[in-house]
C-alpha angles and dihedrals in degrees: 000000000000090000094048097052097069090048091052092048093049093046094051093101093051091049092057107032121182114264125214091258089057090052097047108044116164091241127018091196090061090050090052092047091052091051092048095044088052089058093247125143114250113275117258096252091197088069088056090069082102086077091058094044098045103032107014089241122151122215119223096221094179093055092043093052094045090053091045092052092050093047094045092049090053092046090049091052091050093048091046092052091050091051091052091053094055094055 
């Protein structure tokens, strides 16, 4: 089992490849906002080179990161207000 775990972890990306719908969202800023609002770290956009290679899709990194910052700021405010209530 110990030997299998690293293989499963490393193969995670190949098990769930990006589809064309993932590579061509209507608005990259909304995608970034959703990731940030969910409390997720920004996606490593270098890994999304698969979109360019497989589908010829370009990623608007500026819009994605702007949306992520806005969403993450809102998530952070919500989490902060919940922490203050429990004290």
